[in-house]
N, C-alpha and C positions, 0 to 999 in steps of 0.2 A: 551442439549441433554438428560441429566438425568431427567430433568423436564418433557419432552415429554414422556419419557419412563415410568415414574411414573404415569402420567395421563392416558396413553394408557393402561398400565397394570391394573390400578385401574378400568378403565371403562370396559375393556373386562372381567375381573374376578369378577366385581362388589364387590370390596373390599373397604369398607367404609373408612378404615384407610388410604389407599393410596390416595383415592380421597380427603379426608380431608387434608392430607399432601400436595397434589398437589395444592389445593385451597389456603391453608395457604401460601405456597411459592409464588404463583402468587400474592396474596394480599400484601405480603411483598415487592415484586418487584415493584408493582404498587405504594405503599407508598414511596418507595425509589426514584422512578422516579418523583413523584409529589414533594417530598421534594427537590430533586436536581433542578428541574425546578424553584421552588420558590426561592431557594438560588441564582441561576444564575440570575433570574430576578431582585432581589434586589441588587445584586452585579455586575450588568452588566457593569458598568464602569471599575471596577477592572478586570473583566474577559476579557473585550474587550482589555484593555491595555496589559494584560498578554498574550493574544492570539496574539496580534500584535507583541509584543517582541519575542515571540516564532517563529512566521512566519518570522520575520526579521533575526533571528539567523539561521533558517533552510535555508532561501534563500541565505544568505551569505555563509554558509557552502556548499550549493549545487553549487553555482557559483565557489567557490575556487576548489571544487572537479572536476567540469566540466573543468575548465581551466587546471588543472594538467593532467586530462585524455586526453584532446585535445593535450596538449603539448607532452605528452608521445606517443600518437598515431602518431602525425606528425613526431616525431623523429624516431619512429620505421619504419614508412612507407618510410621515406627518406633514411633510412639506408638499407632497404631490397630490394628496387626496383631498378632494373638495367635498366636504360633508354637508354642504348647504342643500336645501330642498329646492328642486326645480319646479317652479309654479306652472310652467307651461305644459307639463304632462298631466293628463287627466287620469286619475287613479280610480275611477269608478268601475265597479264590476258589472253593473247592470247594463252596460252599453251593448252587450251581445244579444239581448232579448228582442 
C-alpha cells in the first residue's frame, strides 16, 4: 500500500526522488522473488516434503477439531431439544371450514 502511494505521489507531483525510491523498491522485490523462485526450484524435494508434512499436520488438527466440534454440537442439540408432543396444540386440518 505504501509502495503504491509512493509511486502515485511521485508521478503526480513529478518528484524524481520518490519515483527513484519507488523503482528501487520494485526492483528489490523483483530480485527477492526471483531469488526465492530459484531457491525453491533447486530445493523442491525438501520443500515438497516439508509442505506435505505441514499439510498432514494441519489436516490431522482440522479433523480432530471437527470431531470435537461435532461431538459438542451433537451433545448440545440433544440436551436442548424437547422431542415430546405438546398435547395442548390442536393438529386438526378441518378447523378452517
